C-alpha beads as a LAMMPS data file, in Angstrom:
LAMMPS data file: protein, C-alpha beads

363 atoms
362 bonds

1 atom types
1 bond types

-500.0 500.0 xlo xhi
-500.0 500.0 ylo yhi
-500.0 500.0 zlo zhi

Masses

1 110.0

Atoms # bond

1 1 1 -279.390 -365.857 329.096
2 1 1 -277.044 -366.003 326.116
3 1 1 -278.834 -369.109 324.825
4 1 1 -282.241 -367.460 325.215
5 1 1 -281.070 -364.321 323.436
6 1 1 -279.612 -366.358 320.582
7 1 1 -282.864 -368.308 320.184
8 1 1 -284.845 -365.103 319.599
9 1 1 -282.163 -363.429 317.499
10 1 1 -281.018 -360.642 319.808
11 1 1 -277.861 -360.013 321.787
12 1 1 -277.540 -360.953 325.450
13 1 1 -276.951 -357.272 326.207
14 1 1 -280.327 -356.422 324.671
15 1 1 -282.016 -359.065 326.812
16 1 1 -280.375 -357.719 329.959
17 1 1 -281.873 -354.313 329.233
18 1 1 -285.293 -355.900 329.908
19 1 1 -284.443 -358.450 332.606
20 1 1 -281.770 -358.284 335.278
21 1 1 -281.104 -362.011 335.070
22 1 1 -282.499 -365.434 334.319
23 1 1 -284.644 -365.505 337.440
24 1 1 -286.421 -362.276 336.483
25 1 1 -287.166 -363.705 333.050
26 1 1 -288.408 -366.978 334.565
27 1 1 -290.579 -365.137 337.078
28 1 1 -292.126 -363.030 334.329
29 1 1 -292.879 -366.092 332.183
30 1 1 -294.503 -368.111 334.976
31 1 1 -296.578 -365.275 336.399
32 1 1 -297.637 -364.234 332.911
33 1 1 -299.115 -367.716 332.419
34 1 1 -300.957 -367.452 335.719
35 1 1 -302.221 -364.009 334.782
36 1 1 -303.532 -365.368 331.477
37 1 1 -305.777 -367.740 333.430
38 1 1 -306.985 -364.800 335.517
39 1 1 -307.568 -362.542 332.531
40 1 1 -309.347 -365.138 330.381
41 1 1 -311.739 -366.061 333.203
42 1 1 -312.560 -362.413 333.934
43 1 1 -315.540 -360.708 332.381
44 1 1 -317.669 -363.827 331.886
45 1 1 -320.371 -362.317 334.028
46 1 1 -323.956 -363.455 333.561
47 1 1 -326.876 -363.892 335.892
48 1 1 -327.255 -367.491 334.777
49 1 1 -324.898 -369.690 336.825
50 1 1 -324.901 -372.567 334.336
51 1 1 -324.071 -370.233 331.436
52 1 1 -321.281 -368.666 333.472
53 1 1 -319.818 -372.088 334.199
54 1 1 -319.961 -372.920 330.477
55 1 1 -318.060 -369.758 329.621
56 1 1 -315.452 -370.423 332.308
57 1 1 -314.815 -373.947 331.036
58 1 1 -314.541 -372.690 327.446
59 1 1 -312.131 -369.934 328.486
60 1 1 -309.911 -372.324 330.452
61 1 1 -309.749 -374.779 327.566
62 1 1 -308.927 -372.008 325.083
63 1 1 -306.110 -370.518 327.151
64 1 1 -304.610 -373.943 327.808
65 1 1 -304.686 -374.921 324.142
66 1 1 -303.141 -371.580 323.211
67 1 1 -300.283 -372.168 325.668
68 1 1 -299.915 -375.926 325.536
69 1 1 -296.161 -375.815 324.923
70 1 1 -295.452 -373.475 327.829
71 1 1 -298.092 -374.430 330.383
72 1 1 -295.792 -376.891 332.093
73 1 1 -293.798 -373.953 333.449
74 1 1 -296.347 -373.031 336.076
75 1 1 -297.502 -376.628 336.617
76 1 1 -294.055 -378.079 337.270
77 1 1 -291.402 -375.385 337.664
78 1 1 -293.120 -372.940 340.026
79 1 1 -291.145 -374.338 342.968
80 1 1 -288.177 -372.303 341.689
81 1 1 -290.065 -369.082 342.392
82 1 1 -289.081 -367.134 345.477
83 1 1 -291.551 -367.112 348.340
84 1 1 -293.107 -363.755 347.462
85 1 1 -293.552 -364.777 343.826
86 1 1 -295.000 -368.155 344.803
87 1 1 -297.563 -366.192 346.791
88 1 1 -298.488 -364.198 343.685
89 1 1 -298.972 -367.379 341.646
90 1 1 -300.959 -369.004 344.450
91 1 1 -303.189 -365.931 344.535
92 1 1 -303.788 -366.167 340.787
93 1 1 -304.797 -369.827 341.012
94 1 1 -306.908 -369.165 344.100
95 1 1 -308.867 -366.533 342.191
96 1 1 -309.469 -368.855 339.227
97 1 1 -310.653 -371.645 341.548
98 1 1 -313.050 -369.264 343.265
99 1 1 -314.449 -368.123 339.938
100 1 1 -315.267 -371.751 339.109
101 1 1 -316.763 -372.305 342.541
102 1 1 -318.993 -369.221 342.492
103 1 1 -321.560 -370.578 339.999
104 1 1 -321.205 -374.020 341.600
105 1 1 -322.549 -372.562 344.853
106 1 1 -325.705 -371.491 343.022
107 1 1 -326.077 -374.705 341.015
108 1 1 -325.144 -377.154 343.785
109 1 1 -325.708 -375.401 347.127
110 1 1 -325.425 -378.636 349.121
111 1 1 -321.729 -379.060 348.291
112 1 1 -319.357 -378.592 351.204
113 1 1 -316.475 -376.157 350.737
114 1 1 -313.954 -379.011 350.541
115 1 1 -316.025 -380.661 347.813
116 1 1 -316.194 -377.459 345.771
117 1 1 -312.423 -377.179 346.006
118 1 1 -312.040 -380.780 344.884
119 1 1 -314.262 -380.138 341.851
120 1 1 -312.725 -376.819 340.804
121 1 1 -309.207 -378.217 341.178
122 1 1 -310.297 -381.312 339.245
123 1 1 -311.539 -379.195 336.346
124 1 1 -308.251 -377.270 336.202
125 1 1 -306.316 -380.534 336.376
126 1 1 -308.167 -382.280 333.559
127 1 1 -307.912 -379.254 331.286
128 1 1 -304.284 -378.635 332.227
129 1 1 -303.327 -382.257 331.614
130 1 1 -302.711 -381.581 327.922
131 1 1 -299.510 -379.691 328.735
132 1 1 -297.989 -382.880 330.185
133 1 1 -297.975 -384.961 327.003
134 1 1 -297.586 -384.641 323.262
135 1 1 -300.564 -386.664 322.005
136 1 1 -302.248 -385.032 319.021
137 1 1 -305.832 -384.526 317.922
138 1 1 -307.591 -381.714 316.042
139 1 1 -308.145 -378.739 318.353
140 1 1 -311.932 -379.004 318.073
141 1 1 -311.782 -382.643 319.149
142 1 1 -309.543 -381.807 322.126
143 1 1 -311.937 -379.036 323.155
144 1 1 -314.895 -381.412 323.039
145 1 1 -313.093 -384.125 325.033
146 1 1 -311.927 -381.724 327.738
147 1 1 -315.323 -380.067 328.005
148 1 1 -317.135 -383.378 328.479
149 1 1 -314.615 -384.453 331.125
150 1 1 -314.846 -381.088 332.895
151 1 1 -318.645 -381.204 333.032
152 1 1 -318.557 -384.787 334.309
153 1 1 -316.355 -383.592 337.175
154 1 1 -318.534 -380.574 337.930
155 1 1 -321.574 -382.865 338.172
156 1 1 -319.776 -385.489 340.267
157 1 1 -321.498 -386.876 343.321
158 1 1 -318.528 -387.078 345.646
159 1 1 -318.445 -389.435 348.614
160 1 1 -319.267 -387.973 351.993
161 1 1 -316.278 -387.055 354.205
162 1 1 -317.496 -389.188 357.085
163 1 1 -317.787 -392.405 355.097
164 1 1 -315.289 -395.257 355.419
165 1 1 -313.243 -395.922 352.312
166 1 1 -311.503 -399.217 351.576
167 1 1 -308.241 -398.686 349.749
168 1 1 -305.894 -400.946 347.791
169 1 1 -302.747 -401.827 349.704
170 1 1 -299.870 -399.510 348.823
171 1 1 -296.348 -399.133 350.066
172 1 1 -293.381 -396.877 349.743
173 1 1 -291.294 -397.701 346.688
174 1 1 -288.209 -396.397 348.467
175 1 1 -287.843 -397.216 352.161
176 1 1 -285.367 -395.088 354.090
177 1 1 -284.925 -397.734 356.794
178 1 1 -284.055 -400.654 354.481
179 1 1 -280.294 -400.154 354.215
180 1 1 -277.954 -397.566 352.722
181 1 1 -278.899 -398.209 349.077
182 1 1 -282.623 -397.733 349.702
183 1 1 -281.962 -394.768 351.971
184 1 1 -280.000 -393.093 349.178
185 1 1 -282.806 -393.586 346.683
186 1 1 -285.404 -392.352 349.170
187 1 1 -283.398 -389.250 350.107
188 1 1 -282.616 -388.455 346.475
189 1 1 -286.187 -388.629 345.222
190 1 1 -287.479 -386.473 348.072
191 1 1 -284.731 -383.890 347.548
192 1 1 -285.178 -383.877 343.759
193 1 1 -288.881 -383.213 344.310
194 1 1 -288.404 -380.478 346.909
195 1 1 -285.296 -378.709 345.593
196 1 1 -284.822 -379.819 342.005
197 1 1 -282.190 -382.060 340.459
198 1 1 -279.599 -379.363 339.778
199 1 1 -280.057 -377.746 343.187
200 1 1 -279.482 -381.047 345.018
201 1 1 -275.889 -381.979 345.775
202 1 1 -274.390 -385.349 346.547
203 1 1 -273.489 -383.967 349.984
204 1 1 -277.134 -383.112 350.680
205 1 1 -278.232 -386.589 349.603
206 1 1 -275.629 -388.180 351.850
207 1 1 -276.662 -386.008 354.793
208 1 1 -280.350 -386.920 354.493
209 1 1 -279.506 -390.599 353.964
210 1 1 -277.227 -390.555 356.997
211 1 1 -274.081 -391.790 355.278
212 1 1 -270.760 -390.164 354.288
213 1 1 -270.550 -388.675 350.804
214 1 1 -267.973 -391.262 349.820
215 1 1 -270.548 -393.958 350.617
216 1 1 -272.736 -392.843 347.688
217 1 1 -270.086 -393.819 345.149
218 1 1 -270.193 -397.441 346.269
219 1 1 -273.603 -397.591 344.566
220 1 1 -273.836 -394.716 342.101
221 1 1 -270.943 -393.202 340.136
222 1 1 -272.955 -390.085 339.180
223 1 1 -276.034 -388.237 340.325
224 1 1 -277.865 -388.971 337.074
225 1 1 -277.520 -392.697 337.841
226 1 1 -279.507 -392.170 341.044
227 1 1 -282.232 -390.324 339.147
228 1 1 -282.369 -393.009 336.451
229 1 1 -282.569 -395.848 338.976
230 1 1 -285.354 -394.148 340.924
231 1 1 -287.504 -393.331 337.908
232 1 1 -287.001 -396.742 336.327
233 1 1 -288.070 -398.486 339.503
234 1 1 -291.188 -396.317 339.802
235 1 1 -292.127 -396.940 336.158
236 1 1 -291.532 -400.671 336.593
237 1 1 -293.779 -400.742 339.660
238 1 1 -296.663 -399.100 337.782
239 1 1 -296.135 -401.457 334.854
240 1 1 -296.006 -404.487 337.173
241 1 1 -299.521 -403.719 338.444
242 1 1 -300.908 -404.660 335.033
243 1 1 -300.331 -408.393 335.048
244 1 1 -302.102 -409.468 338.273
245 1 1 -305.030 -407.099 337.668
246 1 1 -305.519 -408.110 334.051
247 1 1 -305.346 -411.733 335.133
248 1 1 -308.094 -411.222 337.688
249 1 1 -310.655 -409.588 335.356
250 1 1 -312.171 -410.551 332.030
251 1 1 -314.309 -407.400 331.739
252 1 1 -312.261 -404.329 330.663
253 1 1 -314.216 -401.810 332.740
254 1 1 -313.589 -403.309 336.204
255 1 1 -310.019 -404.111 335.131
256 1 1 -309.340 -400.457 334.311
257 1 1 -311.113 -399.343 337.504
258 1 1 -308.842 -401.658 339.515
259 1 1 -305.770 -400.268 337.752
260 1 1 -306.867 -396.726 338.608
261 1 1 -307.426 -397.709 342.241
262 1 1 -303.928 -399.171 342.447
263 1 1 -302.435 -396.127 340.704
264 1 1 -304.092 -393.767 343.198
265 1 1 -302.891 -395.803 346.177
266 1 1 -299.307 -395.955 344.917
267 1 1 -299.223 -392.268 343.993
268 1 1 -300.491 -391.175 347.400
269 1 1 -297.935 -393.423 349.108
270 1 1 -295.130 -391.946 346.966
271 1 1 -296.128 -388.310 346.348
272 1 1 -292.702 -387.147 345.203
273 1 1 -292.423 -389.485 342.221
274 1 1 -294.741 -387.787 339.744
275 1 1 -293.150 -384.386 340.312
276 1 1 -289.677 -385.833 339.764
277 1 1 -290.787 -387.637 336.600
278 1 1 -292.344 -384.582 334.967
279 1 1 -289.634 -382.118 335.993
280 1 1 -286.379 -384.067 335.997
281 1 1 -286.565 -386.842 333.383
282 1 1 -284.899 -384.483 330.901
283 1 1 -281.728 -384.730 332.996
284 1 1 -281.377 -388.430 332.134
285 1 1 -279.140 -389.668 329.355
286 1 1 -280.823 -390.012 325.973
287 1 1 -280.854 -393.806 326.343
288 1 1 -282.483 -393.644 329.792
289 1 1 -285.060 -391.121 328.583
290 1 1 -286.003 -393.428 325.733
291 1 1 -286.284 -396.442 328.034
292 1 1 -288.424 -394.572 330.541
293 1 1 -290.644 -393.113 327.827
294 1 1 -291.171 -396.567 326.311
295 1 1 -292.139 -398.096 329.668
296 1 1 -294.606 -395.281 330.319
297 1 1 -296.018 -395.520 326.804
298 1 1 -296.505 -399.276 327.225
299 1 1 -298.452 -398.709 330.452
300 1 1 -300.642 -396.022 328.903
301 1 1 -301.225 -398.214 325.832
302 1 1 -302.583 -400.924 328.149
303 1 1 -304.978 -398.464 329.784
304 1 1 -306.030 -397.184 326.361
305 1 1 -306.823 -400.707 325.133
306 1 1 -308.989 -401.351 328.189
307 1 1 -310.778 -398.021 327.808
308 1 1 -311.566 -398.474 324.119
309 1 1 -312.831 -401.990 324.873
310 1 1 -315.058 -400.616 327.649
311 1 1 -316.185 -397.631 325.534
312 1 1 -316.177 -398.627 321.842
313 1 1 -317.330 -395.138 320.826
314 1 1 -314.007 -393.695 322.037
315 1 1 -311.109 -393.863 319.567
316 1 1 -307.594 -394.791 320.760
317 1 1 -306.289 -391.206 320.319
318 1 1 -309.233 -389.872 322.342
319 1 1 -308.695 -392.550 324.980
320 1 1 -305.060 -391.477 325.298
321 1 1 -306.116 -387.922 326.170
322 1 1 -308.591 -389.236 328.747
323 1 1 -306.022 -391.540 330.345
324 1 1 -303.533 -388.682 330.660
325 1 1 -306.283 -386.498 332.160
326 1 1 -307.140 -389.158 334.722
327 1 1 -303.491 -389.550 335.714
328 1 1 -303.150 -385.779 336.071
329 1 1 -306.009 -385.795 338.594
330 1 1 -304.008 -388.100 340.841
331 1 1 -301.009 -385.802 340.729
332 1 1 -302.794 -382.483 341.164
333 1 1 -305.361 -383.527 343.763
334 1 1 -302.672 -385.509 345.532
335 1 1 -300.785 -382.238 345.993
336 1 1 -303.839 -380.794 347.721
337 1 1 -304.059 -383.841 349.988
338 1 1 -300.440 -383.624 351.146
339 1 1 -301.598 -381.368 353.959
340 1 1 -304.140 -383.930 355.193
341 1 1 -304.067 -384.003 358.990
342 1 1 -305.142 -387.602 359.397
343 1 1 -305.293 -390.989 357.728
344 1 1 -309.060 -390.531 357.392
345 1 1 -308.615 -387.278 355.435
346 1 1 -306.109 -388.930 353.115
347 1 1 -308.493 -391.854 352.596
348 1 1 -311.303 -389.423 351.750
349 1 1 -309.107 -387.584 349.231
350 1 1 -308.208 -390.883 347.570
351 1 1 -311.876 -391.878 347.367
352 1 1 -312.678 -388.559 345.673
353 1 1 -309.812 -388.945 343.218
354 1 1 -310.897 -392.472 342.316
355 1 1 -314.413 -391.199 341.664
356 1 1 -313.224 -388.325 339.472
357 1 1 -310.860 -390.580 337.532
358 1 1 -313.695 -392.952 336.710
359 1 1 -315.928 -390.091 335.578
360 1 1 -313.122 -388.757 333.390
361 1 1 -312.426 -391.992 331.549
362 1 1 -315.835 -393.675 331.566
363 1 1 -317.955 -390.569 331.127

Bonds

1 1 1 2
2 1 2 3
3 1 3 4
4 1 4 5
5 1 5 6
6 1 6 7
7 1 7 8
8 1 8 9
9 1 9 10
10 1 10 11
11 1 11 12
12 1 12 13
13 1 13 14
14 1 14 15
15 1 15 16
16 1 16 17
17 1 17 18
18 1 18 19
19 1 19 20
20 1 20 21
21 1 21 22
22 1 22 23
23 1 23 24
24 1 24 25
25 1 25 26
26 1 26 27
27 1 27 28
28 1 28 29
29 1 29 30
30 1 30 31
31 1 31 32
32 1 32 33
33 1 33 34
34 1 34 35
35 1 35 36
36 1 36 37
37 1 37 38
38 1 38 39
39 1 39 40
40 1 40 41
41 1 41 42
42 1 42 43
43 1 43 44
44 1 44 45
45 1 45 46
46 1 46 47
47 1 47 48
48 1 48 49
49 1 49 50
50 1 50 51
51 1 51 52
52 1 52 53
53 1 53 54
54 1 54 55
55 1 55 56
56 1 56 57
57 1 57 58
58 1 58 59
59 1 59 60
60 1 60 61
61 1 61 62
62 1 62 63
63 1 63 64
64 1 64 65
65 1 65 66
66 1 66 67
67 1 67 68
68 1 68 69
69 1 69 70
70 1 70 71
71 1 71 72
72 1 72 73
73 1 73 74
74 1 74 75
75 1 75 76
76 1 76 77
77 1 77 78
78 1 78 79
79 1 79 80
80 1 80 81
81 1 81 82
82 1 82 83
83 1 83 84
84 1 84 85
85 1 85 86
86 1 86 87
87 1 87 88
88 1 88 89
89 1 89 90
90 1 90 91
91 1 91 92
92 1 92 93
93 1 93 94
94 1 94 95
95 1 95 96
96 1 96 97
97 1 97 98
98 1 98 99
99 1 99 100
100 1 100 101
101 1 101 102
102 1 102 103
103 1 103 104
104 1 104 105
105 1 105 106
106 1 106 107
107 1 107 108
108 1 108 109
109 1 109 110
110 1 110 111
111 1 111 112
112 1 112 113
113 1 113 114
114 1 114 115
115 1 115 116
116 1 116 117
117 1 117 118
118 1 118 119
119 1 119 120
120 1 120 121
121 1 121 122
122 1 122 123
123 1 123 124
124 1 124 125
125 1 125 126
126 1 126 127
127 1 127 128
128 1 128 129
129 1 129 130
130 1 130 131
131 1 131 132
132 1 132 133
133 1 133 134
134 1 134 135
135 1 135 136
136 1 136 137
137 1 137 138
138 1 138 139
139 1 139 140
140 1 140 141
141 1 141 142
142 1 142 143
143 1 143 144
144 1 144 145
145 1 145 146
146 1 146 147
147 1 147 148
148 1 148 149
149 1 149 150
150 1 150 151
151 1 151 152
152 1 152 153
153 1 153 154
154 1 154 155
155 1 155 156
156 1 156 157
157 1 157 158
158 1 158 159
159 1 159 160
160 1 160 161
161 1 161 162
162 1 162 163
163 1 163 164
164 1 164 165
165 1 165 166
166 1 166 167
167 1 167 168
168 1 168 169
169 1 169 170
170 1 170 171
171 1 171 172
172 1 172 173
173 1 173 174
174 1 174 175
175 1 175 176
176 1 176 177
177 1 177 178
178 1 178 179
179 1 179 180
180 1 180 181
181 1 181 182
182 1 182 183
183 1 183 184
184 1 184 185
185 1 185 186
186 1 186 187
187 1 187 188
188 1 188 189
189 1 189 190
190 1 190 191
191 1 191 192
192 1 192 193
193 1 193 194
194 1 194 195
195 1 195 196
196 1 196 197
197 1 197 198
198 1 198 199
199 1 199 200
200 1 200 201
201 1 201 202
202 1 202 203
203 1 203 204
204 1 204 205
205 1 205 206
206 1 206 207
207 1 207 208
208 1 208 209
209 1 209 210
210 1 210 211
211 1 211 212
212 1 212 213
213 1 213 214
214 1 214 215
215 1 215 216
216 1 216 217
217 1 217 218
218 1 218 219
219 1 219 220
220 1 220 221
221 1 221 222
222 1 222 223
223 1 223 224
224 1 224 225
225 1 225 226
226 1 226 227
227 1 227 228
228 1 228 229
229 1 229 230
230 1 230 231
231 1 231 232
232 1 232 233
233 1 233 234
234 1 234 235
235 1 235 236
236 1 236 237
237 1 237 238
238 1 238 239
239 1 239 240
240 1 240 241
241 1 241 242
242 1 242 243
243 1 243 244
244 1 244 245
245 1 245 246
246 1 246 247
247 1 247 248
248 1 248 249
249 1 249 250
250 1 250 251
251 1 251 252
252 1 252 253
253 1 253 254
254 1 254 255
255 1 255 256
256 1 256 257
257 1 257 258
258 1 258 259
259 1 259 260
260 1 260 261
261 1 261 262
262 1 262 263
263 1 263 264
264 1 264 265
265 1 265 266
266 1 266 267
267 1 267 268
268 1 268 269
269 1 269 270
270 1 270 271
271 1 271 272
272 1 272 273
273 1 273 274
274 1 274 275
275 1 275 276
276 1 276 277
277 1 277 278
278 1 278 279
279 1 279 280
280 1 280 281
281 1 281 282
282 1 282 283
283 1 283 284
284 1 284 285
285 1 285 286
286 1 286 287
287 1 287 288
288 1 288 289
289 1 289 290
290 1 290 291
291 1 291 292
292 1 292 293
293 1 293 294
294 1 294 295
295 1 295 296
296 1 296 297
297 1 297 298
298 1 298 299
299 1 299 300
300 1 300 301
301 1 301 302
302 1 302 303
303 1 303 304
304 1 304 305
305 1 305 306
306 1 306 307
307 1 307 308
308 1 308 309
309 1 309 310
310 1 310 311
311 1 311 312
312 1 312 313
313 1 313 314
314 1 314 315
315 1 315 316
316 1 316 317
317 1 317 318
318 1 318 319
319 1 319 320
320 1 320 321
321 1 321 322
322 1 322 323
323 1 323 324
324 1 324 325
325 1 325 326
326 1 326 327
327 1 327 328
328 1 328 329
329 1 329 330
330 1 330 331
331 1 331 332
332 1 332 333
333 1 333 334
334 1 334 335
335 1 335 336
336 1 336 337
337 1 337 338
338 1 338 339
339 1 339 340
340 1 340 341
341 1 341 342
342 1 342 343
343 1 343 344
344 1 344 345
345 1 345 346
346 1 346 347
347 1 347 348
348 1 348 349
349 1 349 350
350 1 350 351
351 1 351 352
352 1 352 353
353 1 353 354
354 1 354 355
355 1 355 356
356 1 356 357
357 1 357 358
358 1 358 359
359 1 359 360
360 1 360 361
361 1 361 362
362 1 362 363
């Protein structure tokens, strides 16, 4: 609280007159962002469903651009909210999704409820993706890119739930039954995702891994070493997918499609990794942050080169925004699919995500 007060040029005592503690300030910031989405999508009433959808997309893009620096709070840090406050945020996002779905019902009445949810969540994901990276373009150009991607998603012909969907082979990056070292990495990444890095203790990691606390120090001298090892391995695995796929294709479009398929399969098999990357990489040493950022940038550069080769009208900076948007779809729609009751439901969700990714990057 003292650091926050100093940043805005007031005393800590003055800040405490408005907020009882850091949690109250955090709660207010996160819920205020959610309320902005609610407020900006209110009052766009019109009898024309297509016009209403246009206004909703414009409003969502505007509010996200206006809050690009802070939007990651509700996307990535909402797990720190208490249960009653998480319910408030969930209600805000539920309302925004339903506002997107309402004109969709009129425009595309044949869509099943699950498909409408996939499309509305996809629109929010693509637009919200700009808070996850620092790539730069003029605001008007960002608006145009996001709008085109959003409309491509809203018009998507999703696969039918009953269809069979072949999937690339994927596996867990960390296997809890492959020895103490792997069990430690597996337990750590799951706990970092569920609880947060600072809220996870070495004792909790040891308990989940099924070893004594002293056993951790045979492999990792500090907790940040566990985080660095886990994130480096995940980044290396994504990067390693490039070589065999690029070697198998000469055409950039099917090569990029194959990379997206593999990325979806790996992300669904390891759902905790993206959340840990976006929320906890700042707890790494400066050297580890730089290494991880360079590996990720190299992977995205490869996707960008393929996309600009497949779509010469798209510039590299524009392609970078589209690649980030496609990756965000995997993360956000993967969260929705975590509650899938069966392998078939998970396969259907992956098929939908692959379809929406392709529409986002290829148009």
